[in-house]
Structure formats: structure tokens, C-alpha cells
C-alpha positions as CSV (number, residue, x, y, z in Angstrom):
1,M,-29.5,118.8,144.5
2,A,-29.7,119.9,147.8
3,E,-27.2,122.3,149.7
4,F,-25.9,120.5,153.2
5,K,-23.9,122.5,155.7
6,Y,-21.4,120.1,157.0
7,A,-18.6,119.8,159.8
8,A,-15.3,117.7,159.8
9,K,-11.5,116.9,160.2
10,D,-9.5,116.7,157.4
11,P,-6.4,114.2,157.5
12,G,-4.5,116.5,159.0
13,G,-6.7,116.8,162.0
14,S,-8.2,120.8,161.1
15,T,-11.8,121.1,161.9
16,V,-13.4,122.3,158.5
17,E,-16.5,124.2,157.4
18,G,-18.3,124.3,154.0
19,T,-21.2,123.2,152.2
20,I,-21.5,120.4,149.9
21,Q,-24.1,120.1,146.9
22,A,-25.6,116.4,146.9
23,E,-29.0,115.1,145.8
24,T,-29.7,112.6,149.1
25,K,-27.5,113.4,152.6
26,A,-26.1,109.5,152.2
27,E,-24.3,110.9,148.8
28,A,-23.2,113.9,150.6
29,V,-21.9,111.5,153.2
30,A,-20.2,109.3,150.5
31,E,-19.1,112.4,148.7
32,L,-17.2,113.4,152.1
33,R,-15.6,110.3,153.1
34,R,-14.2,110.2,149.4
35,K,-12.8,113.2,150.3
36,N,-11.0,111.6,153.8
37,L,-13.4,114.3,155.9
38,I,-14.4,112.3,159.2
39,I,-18.0,113.7,159.5
40,L,-18.7,116.0,162.6
41,R,-21.9,117.6,161.6
42,L,-24.3,117.1,158.4
43,D,-27.0,119.6,158.0
44,E,-29.5,120.3,155.6
45,G,-30.2,123.5,154.2
46,G,-28.3,126.4,155.0
47,G,-27.4,124.9,158.7
48,R,-27.9,128.7,160.5
49,K,-30.0,127.1,163.2
50,A,-27.2,124.4,163.8
51,L,-24.2,126.7,163.6
52,F,-25.9,128.7,166.2
53,K,-26.0,126.0,168.5
54,K,-23.0,125.2,167.9
55,R,-21.5,128.5,169.0
56,K,-24.1,128.9,171.7
57,A,-22.8,125.7,173.3
58,G,-19.3,126.9,172.7
59,G,-19.6,130.1,174.3
60,G,-18.8,127.9,177.7
61,A,-15.5,126.7,176.4
62,G,-14.0,128.2,179.7
63,K,-15.7,126.1,181.9
64,A,-14.4,123.2,183.3
65,P,-13.5,119.8,182.1
66,T,-17.3,117.5,182.9
67,R,-16.5,114.2,183.9
68,G,-18.7,111.8,182.6
69,G,-20.1,109.0,184.4
70,R,-18.1,105.1,185.0
71,A,-18.7,103.0,181.8
72,K,-18.0,99.1,182.2
73,K,-15.7,97.5,180.4
74,G,-18.0,95.7,178.3
75,E,-20.2,98.7,177.6
76,I,-17.0,100.5,176.3
77,V,-16.2,97.5,173.8
78,I,-19.6,97.2,172.3
79,F,-19.9,101.1,172.5
80,T,-16.6,101.4,170.2
81,R,-17.5,98.2,168.1
82,Q,-21.0,99.8,167.2
83,L,-19.7,103.7,166.8
84,A,-16.9,101.7,164.5
85,T,-19.7,100.1,162.4
86,M,-22.0,103.3,162.5
87,V,-19.4,105.7,160.9
88,G,-18.0,103.6,158.6
89,A,-21.6,103.3,157.5
90,G,-21.4,106.9,156.8
91,L,-23.4,108.3,160.0
92,S,-21.6,111.7,161.3
93,L,-20.2,111.3,164.9
94,L,-22.9,113.4,166.4
95,E,-25.6,111.3,165.2
96,A,-23.9,108.2,166.4
97,L,-23.1,109.0,169.5
98,D,-26.6,110.4,170.1
99,V,-27.7,107.4,169.3
100,L,-25.5,105.2,170.9
101,G,-26.5,107.5,174.0
102,H,-29.9,106.9,173.7
103,Q,-29.7,103.0,173.9
104,A,-27.6,102.8,176.7
105,E,-28.4,101.1,179.6
106,S,-26.5,102.0,182.9
107,K,-26.5,105.2,184.0
108,G,-22.5,105.8,183.8
109,M,-22.8,105.0,180.0
110,K,-25.3,107.6,179.2
111,Q,-23.5,110.0,181.3
112,T,-20.5,109.8,179.3
113,C,-22.2,109.9,175.7
114,Q,-24.0,112.5,177.1
115,V,-20.4,114.3,177.5
116,L,-19.5,113.2,174.5
117,V,-22.0,114.3,172.7
118,D,-22.0,117.8,174.2
119,A,-18.6,118.6,173.7
120,V,-18.4,117.2,170.1
121,R,-21.5,119.2,168.9
122,G,-19.6,122.5,170.7
123,G,-17.1,121.9,168.5
124,S,-14.5,119.9,170.4
125,D,-13.0,116.6,168.6
126,L,-14.0,113.4,170.0
127,S,-10.5,112.3,171.9
128,A,-10.9,115.6,173.4
129,A,-14.2,115.1,174.6
130,M,-13.1,111.5,175.9
131,E,-10.4,113.1,177.9
132,Q,-13.7,114.8,180.0
133,C,-14.3,111.0,180.7
134,P,-11.3,109.0,182.1
135,R,-13.1,107.2,184.1
136,S,-14.5,105.4,180.6
137,F,-11.5,105.9,178.4
138,T,-8.0,105.1,179.0
139,P,-5.3,107.2,177.6
140,L,-4.7,104.3,175.3
141,Y,-7.8,104.6,174.1
142,V,-7.9,108.7,173.6
143,S,-4.2,107.9,172.0
144,M,-6.2,105.7,169.5
145,V,-8.6,107.9,168.5
146,K,-6.4,111.0,168.6
147,A,-4.7,108.8,166.0
148,G,-8.0,108.0,164.1
149,E,-9.0,111.8,163.9
150,V,-5.4,112.6,162.3
151,S,-4.8,109.6,159.6
152,G,-9.0,110.0,158.5
153,Q,-9.4,106.1,159.4
154,M,-11.3,106.6,162.3
155,D,-13.9,103.3,161.8
156,T,-10.9,100.8,161.0
157,I,-9.0,102.6,164.3
158,L,-12.0,101.9,166.4
159,N,-12.5,98.1,165.2
160,R,-8.8,97.8,165.9
161,L,-9.5,99.2,169.3
162,A,-12.2,96.8,170.2
163,D,-10.6,94.2,168.6
164,Y,-7.4,94.8,171.2
165,M,-10.0,95.5,174.3
166,E,-12.0,92.1,173.5
167,A,-8.7,90.7,173.3
168,A,-7.0,91.9,176.6
169,E,-10.8,91.6,178.5
170,E,-10.6,87.3,177.2
171,L,-7.0,87.3,178.7
172,S,-7.9,88.6,182.2
173,R,-10.8,86.5,182.3
174,E,-8.8,83.3,181.9
175,I,-6.4,84.7,185.0
176,K,-9.6,85.6,187.3
177,S,-10.9,81.5,186.1
178,A,-7.4,79.9,186.6
179,M,-7.1,82.1,190.2
180,T,-11.0,81.9,191.5
181,Y,-10.9,78.2,191.9
182,P,-7.6,78.3,194.3
183,V,-8.9,81.2,196.3
184,I,-12.6,79.7,196.7
185,S,-10.7,76.7,198.0
186,M,-8.5,78.1,200.2
187,V,-11.5,80.2,202.0
188,L,-13.2,76.6,202.3
189,V,-10.1,74.3,203.7
190,V,-9.6,77.6,206.3
191,G,-13.4,77.7,207.3
192,I,-14.3,74.0,207.8
193,T,-10.8,73.9,209.4
194,M,-11.9,76.7,212.4
195,F,-15.2,75.4,212.4
196,L,-13.6,71.6,213.5
197,M,-11.2,73.4,215.7
198,M,-14.0,75.6,217.4
199,G,-16.5,73.6,217.4
200,V,-15.7,70.4,217.1
201,V,-12.8,69.5,218.8
202,P,-14.0,70.9,222.0
203,T,-16.9,68.1,222.6
204,F,-14.4,65.5,222.8
205,K,-12.2,67.0,225.6
206,S,-14.3,65.7,228.4
207,V,-13.8,62.4,226.8
208,F,-10.5,62.6,226.3
209,E,-9.7,64.0,230.0
210,S,-12.1,60.9,231.4
211,L,-9.8,58.3,229.1
212,D,-7.2,58.7,231.9
213,T,-4.5,57.9,229.8
214,D,-2.1,59.7,227.4
215,L,-3.5,61.3,224.3
216,P,-1.1,60.6,221.0
217,A,0.8,63.6,220.1
218,I,-0.8,65.0,217.2
219,T,-4.6,64.6,219.1
220,Q,-2.8,66.7,222.0
221,M,-1.4,69.6,219.5
222,V,-4.9,69.6,217.8
223,L,-6.5,70.1,221.5
224,D,-4.1,72.7,222.6
225,M,-4.7,74.6,219.3
226,S,-8.4,74.6,220.1
227,N,-8.0,75.5,223.3
228,F,-5.9,78.5,222.1
229,L,-8.4,79.2,219.2
230,R,-11.1,79.5,221.2
231,A,-9.4,81.2,224.3
232,N,-8.2,84.0,221.8
233,A,-11.1,83.4,218.8
234,V,-11.3,87.4,218.5
235,L,-8.1,88.3,218.4
236,V,-6.8,85.4,216.0
237,I,-10.3,86.5,213.6
238,G,-9.1,90.0,213.7
239,G,-5.7,89.5,213.0
240,M,-6.8,87.6,209.9
241,F,-8.6,91.1,208.6
242,A,-6.2,93.4,210.0
243,S,-3.5,91.2,207.8
244,I,-5.6,91.5,204.8
245,I,-6.9,94.9,205.1
246,G,-2.9,96.0,205.5
247,T,-1.8,93.8,203.0
248,V,-4.5,95.5,200.3
249,V,-3.4,99.3,201.7
250,F,0.0,98.5,201.7
251,K,-0.4,97.1,197.9
252,R,-2.3,100.2,196.9
253,T,1.1,102.5,197.8
254,T,4.2,102.6,195.6
255,T,6.5,100.9,197.5
256,G,4.3,97.9,198.0
257,Q,3.2,98.0,194.6
258,R,6.7,97.7,193.5
259,F,7.3,94.8,196.2
260,F,4.3,92.8,195.1
261,D,5.0,93.1,191.4
262,H,8.8,91.3,191.8
263,L,7.0,88.9,194.1
264,L,4.6,87.9,191.4
265,L,7.3,87.4,188.6
266,R,9.1,85.1,191.3
267,L,6.8,82.7,192.9
268,P,7.4,79.1,191.9
269,V,5.3,78.1,188.8
270,F,2.8,80.9,188.5
271,G,5.9,83.6,188.3
272,V,6.5,82.4,184.7
273,L,2.5,83.1,184.1
274,F,2.7,86.0,185.2
275,Q,5.4,86.9,183.0
276,K,4.0,86.0,180.1
277,V,0.4,87.6,180.7
278,C,2.7,90.7,180.8
279,L,4.4,90.2,177.8
280,A,1.4,89.4,175.7
281,R,-0.5,92.7,176.9
282,F,3.2,94.6,176.2
283,S,2.9,92.9,172.6
284,R,-0.8,93.8,171.9
285,T,-0.7,97.3,173.3
286,F,2.4,98.0,171.3
287,A,1.0,96.9,168.0
288,T,-2.0,98.6,168.6
289,L,-0.4,101.6,168.8
290,V,2.1,101.5,166.1
291,R,-0.2,100.3,163.6
292,S,-2.8,102.8,164.5
293,G,-0.1,106.1,164.1
294,V,0.5,106.8,167.1
295,P,4.0,108.5,167.6
296,I,6.6,106.3,168.8
297,M,7.3,108.0,171.8
298,A,3.7,108.4,173.0
299,T,3.1,105.1,172.5
300,L,6.1,103.6,174.9
301,D,4.6,106.3,177.1
302,I,1.4,104.6,177.5
303,V,2.8,101.2,177.2
304,A,4.5,101.8,180.2
305,A,1.2,102.9,181.7
306,T,-0.9,100.2,181.0
307,S,2.0,97.4,181.2
308,G,0.4,96.3,185.2
309,N,4.0,95.2,185.8
310,W,6.0,97.4,187.7
311,V,8.9,96.1,186.5
312,L,7.8,96.1,183.2
313,T,6.9,99.6,183.4
314,K,10.9,100.1,184.5
315,A,12.1,98.6,181.7
316,V,10.0,100.6,178.9
317,L,10.9,103.8,180.4
318,A,14.2,103.0,180.5
319,S,14.3,102.0,176.8
320,R,12.3,104.8,175.8
321,D,14.9,107.4,177.3
322,S,17.4,104.9,175.1
323,V,15.2,105.3,171.8
324,R,14.7,109.7,172.8
325,S,19.1,109.0,172.1
326,G,18.8,107.5,169.0
327,N,18.9,104.3,169.8
328,L,17.1,101.0,168.5
329,L,13.8,99.8,170.9
330,S,15.5,96.4,171.0
331,E,18.4,97.4,172.6
332,P,17.9,98.1,176.1
333,L,14.7,95.7,176.2
334,A,17.8,93.0,175.4
335,S,19.2,94.1,178.9
336,E,16.1,93.4,180.8
337,K,15.5,90.1,182.3
338,I,12.1,90.6,182.3
339,F,12.1,89.8,178.1
340,P,13.3,86.7,177.0
341,P,15.9,87.1,174.0
342,M,12.9,85.8,171.1
343,V,10.9,88.9,172.3
344,T,14.0,91.2,171.7
345,R,15.1,89.3,169.0
346,M,11.4,89.6,167.2
347,I,11.8,93.3,167.8
348,A,15.0,93.8,166.6
349,I,13.8,92.2,163.1
350,G,10.7,93.9,163.2
351,E,12.8,97.7,163.5
352,R,15.3,96.3,160.4
353,T,12.8,95.5,158.2
354,G,9.8,98.0,159.1
355,A,7.5,95.5,159.7
356,L,7.5,96.0,164.2
357,E,3.3,96.0,164.3
358,T,3.5,92.9,162.9
359,L,6.4,90.5,164.8
360,L,4.7,92.3,167.6
361,E,1.1,90.9,167.0
362,K,2.9,87.2,166.9
363,I,4.3,87.5,169.9
364,A,0.9,88.5,171.8
365,E,-0.5,86.0,169.9
366,F,2.4,83.4,170.8
367,Y,1.9,84.0,175.0
368,D,-1.9,84.3,174.2
369,S,-1.6,80.8,173.3
370,Q,1.1,80.0,175.9
371,V,-1.3,81.4,178.8
372,K,-4.0,80.1,177.4
373,A,-2.1,76.5,177.5
374,Q,-0.7,76.7,181.1
375,V,-3.7,77.9,182.7
376,K,-5.6,74.9,181.6
377,A,-2.6,72.8,183.0
378,L,-2.2,74.6,186.1
379,T,-6.2,74.5,186.6
380,S,-6.2,70.5,185.9
381,L,-2.8,70.4,188.2
382,I,-4.3,72.9,190.9
383,E,-7.6,70.9,191.6
384,P,-6.4,67.5,192.7
385,L,-3.7,69.1,195.2
386,L,-6.2,71.3,197.0
387,I,-8.9,68.3,197.3
388,A,-5.8,66.2,198.5
389,F,-4.6,69.4,201.1
390,M,-8.3,69.2,202.3
391,G,-8.5,65.7,202.9
392,L,-5.1,65.9,204.8
393,V,-5.9,69.4,206.7
394,V,-9.5,67.8,207.5
395,G,-8.4,64.0,207.6
396,G,-5.6,64.9,209.8
397,V,-8.1,66.7,212.5
398,V,-10.6,63.4,212.5
399,L,-7.9,61.2,213.1
400,A,-6.4,63.0,216.0
401,I,-10.2,63.2,217.9
402,F,-10.7,59.8,217.1
403,M,-7.3,57.8,217.5
404,P,-7.5,58.0,221.2
405,I,-10.7,56.6,221.3
406,L,-9.3,53.7,218.7
407,N,-6.6,53.3,221.2
408,M,-8.8,52.4,224.1
409,V,-10.6,49.9,221.9
410,S,-7.9,48.3,220.2
411,N,-6.6,48.0,224.5
412,L,-9.9,46.4,225.5
413,S,-9.7,43.7,222.6
414,A,-6.6,43.2,223.1
415,G,-7.1,42.4,227.1
């Protein structure tokens, strides 16, 4: 029998240290897991060297928290899934983090893993270590890891967190794909129109003047617009860029964010889509946190912070204040326009039956399918509309150019 020195988290969230007798390290891991302990460190023998290292590392506890690198969302999803697999297989948390740090490809992920390894080796909780890397781990992520530490179900919580992140990323891709095509098409339309107005139309000006006849109204309008654009090209292009930059800067302000969040929900056709996206994100985040054991008040704070829309954030914060006063969650939500009756009634049923997280997951699945269906419908609808718009603009300019020539040919033929 060999002796193993261990440090672990008990179901109450406290750090415990001790020794355990086992034939192999795998048996020691299995025995500790049967006791519902989350293994932080496991060393064969007296463990004095490892313990010394831990104390030495912990000696710098007074230093300012380290800020890890910025890891991409996709890297965090893979990191989460692999960490869950390793912890579930019996590896100690420190070993798993060390392995993930060595196999990380990007510099940001390597830096993040190194911060976690150093903090955990120094005796820190994983959730506290992740708080030192705010550019990689969101408050939602940290809260769920903390719930996993307290419940002793770290691998389950991490798998649930990875599922949540994958579903959220898929929804985000759906929205981006729906918006990319119309944006690119509009840029092309503007670019082609500017090229025609500033490069092609002016070459016909001398031809029109030589005709010595009255030009059609559409031709005269196109010529006037062309002359204006050529005379004020710097002003027009500069104004376009200034408008874009000004809009971006304004959107980053509190007032701008509120304005655009209201505007998005009121847009024709797209407003309903954005509302469904917000409701899907709200329901999935809420369900994931509640199922993971995060307290309801902390859950509402996190949901409000990650809602993605100020209107929904305001509604959730109002409901939080109501819940703190002893009311049900569904009551204040029912008075908010952004929440349809179906959502509030299902939440009310969940509160009465104790199956709130299950019904919230059903709501998230419903709105996910609704978003996907609406994105598909909009994509199929937008494509012909944009082609028609492009044809109308470009065709209108071409028609305006050739109409006087066609009229002249027609008059000559009649004469």
C-alpha cells in the first residue's frame, strides 16, 4: 500500500488536506471521488516537496491579481469540455490544467492556463483563479464553476457549461450569417452606384450637350447627382465614414446602447427576430445557472448582465427587486412587454411545480427553433429583394444614361 498526500474541496466548498492509503494513484482518486471530494492535488509519498511548493507559491498572496491572456470563445469551449473529461476521469484539477496549458495553441490560452495553474497550486479555488482572467472567463462561467466546487459535481457542471456555450455560439452564428449577406450586398450596391455616378456618367455629359435637346427628367437628375458627387467627393466620403464612426462611438455610450437596443426591438421583421434571440439567451442562461445550483439572486444578476439587450436587462433587474421582496419571478416579468404571455406562464408553472429549470430549457429550445426558422425564411426572402433593389438602382442609372440616345435614334427613324 502506498501513501498519497492530497488537497481537495469538500461538498461544503472548504479546502481539506490529508493522506490516503491505496495500491495505486487511480485507486486513491476513486476513493476520494467516492467521498465527493474535488481533487486539487494528489502526490505519492509524504508530499513534503509538493506542500513546500504550495506554501512558497502562496507566500505571494498579497500581490495584485494576475490578468491572464485573452482566449477565444471557441478555445474556451474546447478547454471546458476537455477539463470536464479529465476531471471526470479522475485526474487532479492541477494536473488537468497543466496538460491543457501545454497543449494550448494560442498565446492567450497558454497565458490563461498558466495563471490558473499558478493560482490553484498556490491554494486558490478554481473559480477564484478564473476571476483573475476576466478577458477569458465571464461572470456566468465563474459562477457556474463556483457552484460546481460547492456541489462536488465539477465535471457535470463543466459539461453543462460547455453545452451552454456551444448552443449560444451556434445561435450567434445563425444571426451573423443572416446579417452578413444583406450587409455585403448593400456595400456592393453603394460601391457600384458610386462608380457609375462618378466614373461612367460624367463621360456621357459631352454627348448629351451635343444633342442640343431637352433631357428626360431622370437623366437630368442623374447628371445633377453625378456633378454634385464629383464636386464634393471628399465631403461625401468623409461624411459617410464620420457617420459610421460616430454611430459606433455613440452606441458604446449608455444612452446610445439604450437607444439602439430599443430600436432593434422595434424594427419591422427584424425586431421580432431580435426579441426571440434575447428570450432564447435569457432562458438558456437562467436554466443553466438554476440547474447548476447558483442562488436565484446571483442568477438574476448574471442573467441581467449577459442578456445582450438593455430592455431585457431592465426587466430582469426589476424582477430581481421584486423577488427580493418575496414575490414570484413570473409576476414582475408579466408586466414587461418584452416577455410574451407564453414565457411568463411557463415560468409561473415552473415556480409552482419546482421544475423551473426544465421549463426554461423548453422555452430556450422553442425560441432556438423559432430563430433558426425565421433566419432561414429571411435569408430566402432577402436574397431576391436585394437582387431586385440592385437591379433597380443600377438599371435606373443605365436607363437614365441611354434614354436620350434612344429618344434621338427613335426621332431619326421617325423622320
